[in-house]
N, C-alpha and C positions, 0 to 999 in steps of 0.2 A: 696164072692170073688169079688174084684174090677173088673170093666170092663176095656176094652182096645179098642182103636180106631185103625183100620187098616188104616194107613196113605196113602196107595195106593188107597184105595176105597173112603176115605173121600173127599168130595167136598168143605169142609170149609164153609158150608152154615150157621152154627151156631145154627141150630135147637136144637141140643143136649144141648148146653150151656144154651139156653133160658129156658129149662125145668128142669135143674138140681137143686134140692132143697138144695143140700149141696155146691153148687158153686165149684164143683170139676173139672169142665171142663174149659180149657182156650185155647185161640187161639195160635197155635204154628207157626212154620215157613211156612209149607205147608199144615198143617192139624191141627185139634183140638187135644188136649191131655187131658187125665184124670189123676189127681193126686190120686194115690192109697190110700194115707193116708186120703184123704177127702171123697172118694167115699163110699157111704153107701149101695151100691148094690140094689138100689131101682128099677132098670130097666126102669126108665122114659126115659133115653136117648136112650136105645135100641129100644123102641117102637116108638120114635119120628124120628129116623134117616131114611131119605127117601131112602138111598142107602144100608142100612143094613151093615154099616161099623163098628158097635159096637158089641162086644161080651164079655161074661164073660171070665176072664183070666184063 
């Protein structure tokens, strides 16, 4: 199941995008966003997020 980023918790630090092997994470207006079509559910972003803003959808 693709992951999602809680925009209210996201601090837009970019740590998640830096570790995403499928390049599914991009910078949005106020927070990063995950493209569900590209997400391979590897959990790398979830582990890396310092504010725990990412979870499985």
